[in-house]
C-alpha positions as a printed Julia matrix, in Angstrom:
275×3 Matrix{Float64}:
   0.02   0.03   -0.02
   1.52   3.32   -1.12
  -1.37   5.74   -1.34
  -2.91   8.22    1.11
  -6.42   9.72    0.7
  -7.3   13.4     0.93
 -10.94  14.53    1.44
 -12.32  18.06    1.79
 -15.52  18.44    3.8
 -18.17  20.91    4.97
 -21.18  19.39    6.81
 -20.9   15.97    5.03
 -22.46  13.72    7.67
 -24.82  12.42    5.03
 -22.24  11.58    2.35
 -19.04  10.8     4.25
 -19.82   7.22    5.47
 -20.48   6.07    1.92
 -17.29   7.75    0.67
 -15.15   6.3     3.49
 -16.66   2.78    3.02
 -15.1    2.78   -0.47
 -11.69   3.76    0.86
 -10.86   0.92    3.26
  -7.91  -0.02    1.05
  -5.93   3.01    2.33
  -4.25   3.14    5.78
  -3.9    6.93    5.67
  -7.14   8.94    5.2
  -6.85  12.68    5.74
  -9.87  14.95    6.13
  -9.54  18.72    5.73
 -12.74  20.21    7.08
 -14.08  23.79    6.61
 -15.53  24.18   10.18
 -18.44  21.79    9.91
 -21.23  22.14   12.45
 -22.67  18.54   12.0
 -21.22  15.1    12.79
 -18.55  15.26   10.06
 -15.66  15.18   12.53
 -17.2   12.4    14.63
 -17.71  10.18   11.54
 -14.2   10.85   10.15
 -12.46   9.9    13.35
 -14.71   6.87   13.76
 -13.21   5.62   10.43
  -9.72   6.35   11.71
  -9.12   9.42    9.52
  -6.73  12.19   10.55
  -8.82  15.36   10.89
  -7.75  18.96   10.17
  -9.69  22.13   10.03
  -9.34  25.59    8.45
 -11.78  28.25    7.29
 -12.71  27.8     3.62
 -11.28  30.44    1.31
 -11.42  28.7    -2.03
 -10.73  25.15   -3.2
  -7.32  25.99   -4.63
  -6.21  27.63   -1.39
  -7.42  24.64    0.59
  -5.5   22.16   -1.56
  -2.35  24.29   -1.57
  -2.55  24.53    2.19
  -2.91  20.78    2.48
   0.2   19.88    0.41
   2.18  22.6     2.28
   1.11  21.72    5.81
  -0.07  18.07    5.95
   2.5   15.32    6.04
   0.9   12.5     4.08
   2.05   9.02    5.01
   2.57   7.84    1.43
   4.21   9.26   -1.8
   0.97   9.24   -3.58
  -2.44  10.94   -2.73
  -5.84   9.98   -4.03
  -8.13  13.07   -3.74
 -11.83  12.48   -3.49
 -14.77  14.59   -2.3
 -17.21  13.4     0.36
 -20.03  12.91   -2.19
 -17.82  10.68   -4.36
 -17.26   6.87   -4.3
 -14.18   4.98   -5.4
 -15.23   1.65   -7.01
 -13.17  -1.5    -6.3
 -11.84  -1.7    -9.87
 -10.52   1.87   -9.62
  -8.99   1.23   -6.22
  -7.16  -1.75   -7.62
  -5.81   0.35  -10.54
  -4.64   3.04   -8.06
  -2.82   0.53   -5.89
  -1.08  -0.98   -8.95
   0.09   2.37  -10.1
   1.29   3.71   -6.78
   3.22   0.48   -5.93
   5.08   0.63   -9.23
   8.16   2.68   -8.46
   9.43   2.6   -12.03
   6.69   4.99  -13.26
   7.8    8.53  -14.29
   4.31  10.09  -13.87
   3.62  12.31  -10.93
  -0.05  12.84  -11.58
  -2.98  10.96  -13.13
  -6.19  12.28  -14.57
  -9.4   10.36  -14.22
 -12.97  10.49  -15.64
 -15.89  10.54  -13.21
 -19.48   9.43  -13.63
 -21.74  12.21  -12.44
 -24.77  10.57  -11.05
 -28.14  12.29  -11.33
 -31.67  10.91  -10.96
 -30.36   7.35  -10.69
 -28.09   7.34  -13.77
 -24.67   8.57  -14.96
 -24.7   11.6   -17.23
 -22.53  10.13  -19.97
 -22.85  13.02  -22.49
 -23.77  16.45  -21.07
 -21.4   16.13  -18.16
 -18.1   14.69  -19.16
 -15.12  15.56  -17.01
 -11.51  14.49  -16.64
  -9.59  15.82  -13.66
  -6.28  15.38  -11.79
  -7.07  13.27   -8.72
  -4.09  10.99   -8.16
  -0.86  12.92   -7.47
   2.36  13.28   -5.59
   1.96  16.25   -3.14
   5.5   17.67   -3.87
   4.63  17.97   -7.54
   1.29  19.81   -7.3
  -0.19  23.29   -6.81
  -3.52  24.82   -7.82
  -5.0   28.13   -8.98
  -8.53  29.57   -8.84
 -11.09  29.61   -6.12
 -13.62  27.42   -7.87
 -12.86  24.66  -10.35
  -9.11  24.92   -9.71
  -6.51  24.44  -12.36
  -3.69  22.02  -11.45
  -0.07  23.04  -12.0
   1.81  19.73  -12.43
   5.64  19.53  -12.07
   6.27  16.44  -14.18
   4.62  13.95  -16.42
   0.95  13.01  -16.16
  -1.07   9.93  -17.14
  -4.66   8.77  -17.33
  -6.57   6.2   -15.29
  -8.73   3.7   -17.12
 -11.49   3.36  -14.54
 -13.88   5.99  -13.31
 -15.22   7.04   -9.93
 -18.8    8.1    -9.09
 -19.94  11.59   -8.13
 -23.26  11.96   -6.4
 -23.5   15.74   -6.73
 -27.12  16.0    -6.02
 -27.05  13.82   -2.99
 -28.37  16.65   -0.72
 -31.0   17.84   -3.16
 -31.49  20.8    -5.4
 -31.36  23.41   -2.61
 -27.84  22.39   -1.57
 -26.64  22.28   -5.22
 -27.98  25.72   -5.92
 -26.49  27.16   -2.63
 -23.12  25.76   -3.49
 -23.15  27.04   -7.08
 -24.25  30.44   -5.84
 -20.99  30.58   -3.92
 -19.05  29.11   -6.82
 -20.48  31.74   -9.2
 -18.95  34.46   -7.04
 -15.51  32.88   -7.3
 -16.02  32.52  -11.01
 -17.09  36.1   -11.5
 -13.86  37.29   -9.73
 -11.69  34.97  -11.82
 -13.51  36.14  -14.98
 -12.7   39.76  -14.38
  -9.07  38.86  -13.65
  -8.81  36.95  -16.87
 -10.28  39.71  -18.99
  -7.96  42.25  -17.49
  -4.93  40.12  -18.15
  -5.92  39.63  -21.73
  -4.59  36.1   -21.74
  -6.12  33.84  -24.36
  -4.32  31.56  -26.74
  -6.66  29.96  -29.35
  -4.35  27.09  -30.12
  -4.64  25.89  -26.53
  -8.23  24.9   -27.2
  -6.76  21.96  -29.03
  -4.03  21.02  -26.51
  -3.66  17.34  -25.46
  -3.11  18.5   -21.99
  -6.64  18.46  -20.39
  -5.65  21.16  -17.87
  -4.46  23.54  -20.62
  -7.44  22.7   -22.8
  -9.99  23.3   -20.0
  -8.42  26.53  -19.07
  -8.52  27.72  -22.66
 -12.15  26.77  -22.83
 -12.9   28.89  -19.78
 -10.92  31.8   -21.18
 -12.96  31.57  -24.35
 -16.23  31.42  -22.52
 -15.36  34.55  -20.68
 -15.34  36.41  -24.01
 -18.52  34.94  -25.44
 -21.85  36.8   -25.57
 -25.02  35.06  -24.38
 -22.98  32.72  -22.17
 -25.93  31.0   -20.49
 -27.58  30.13  -23.75
 -24.3   29.05  -25.4
 -23.52  26.81  -22.37
 -26.9   25.11  -22.58
 -26.59  24.53  -26.38
 -23.01  23.23  -25.93
 -24.03  20.71  -23.3
 -27.39  19.69  -24.66
 -26.74  19.74  -28.37
 -22.95  19.67  -29.11
 -22.16  17.21  -26.28
 -25.48  15.28  -27.03
 -26.93  15.74  -23.6
 -30.3   14.93  -25.11
 -29.11  11.29  -25.13
 -29.12  11.5   -21.27
 -32.85  11.96  -21.37
 -34.68  14.03  -18.8
 -31.66  14.23  -16.45
 -29.54  15.56  -19.24
 -32.08  18.33  -20.0
 -32.46  19.33  -16.39
 -28.75  19.42  -15.71
 -27.97  21.4   -18.83
 -30.63  23.93  -17.79
 -29.18  24.15  -14.24
 -25.7   24.81  -15.61
 -27.04  27.57  -17.9
 -28.68  29.18  -14.78
 -25.32  28.93  -13.04
 -23.71  30.73  -15.92
 -26.32  33.45  -15.65
 -25.47  33.88  -11.97
 -21.88  34.47  -13.03
 -22.86  36.97  -15.69
 -24.93  38.98  -13.21
 -22.2   38.99  -10.58
 -19.64  40.2   -13.22
 -21.86  43.15  -13.93
 -22.29  43.91  -10.26
 -18.5   43.75   -9.63
 -17.87  46.1   -12.57
 -20.34  48.55  -11.18
 -18.68  48.41   -7.75
 -15.32  49.14   -9.42
 -16.85  52.38  -10.72
 -18.3   53.17   -7.36
 -21.85  52.5    -8.36
 -24.47  50.11   -7.04
 -27.29  48.11   -8.67
């Protein structure tokens, strides 16, 4: 066994047991909590996890703090959120990789199945993210949907993990994305002021570079909410996901509208004006 597990939490008493039940293969589980007021700490310690707390100031800041201040037992870290589950076949693949000392990679990307209304969204919500990494080789940027800076080679895992992102219902999802939209609005304004956008990066083989370029492009597009819906539902064939695909595509377009509105508000504040 050569892999620690890192989990970020905030009032996750509902999700955490299921997540931890899928992580029994690791002997070093670390929970970084953002001052939960429920039974998150009690549950984490019941499962033998090491428990740390700090006020939440953005996902990237949390992750950067973790790699700088937490001494993980193993060279590799598998990062998973409390509303995610690591299937046995993926756990087996992780262990095989982390026990192979001849590998040059320092980070691995993985696909996740986003579960909604009892099924995986295979079309409208396709993501590949950096989740298996060596702490000394990683840092992140951005408050929401952080971008990974990787010092070394990266690879790709074959198996997927499951993400139950509506496990607490619509109200929780909307509340979280209301917060995320604030972070995104701030990052949007920063990006537009910097003027950084390289069209060729849209076609990069590096998923981190490609995803960042897509975000940079989206910041410059008119009618962002409508464009996002059409991209997910038509271009990515979200209609093949049935009713869940339509609902989720609509929700993301609403989220984009939150961002647009907050950008306008922030720009007014910069000019000393109010809504």
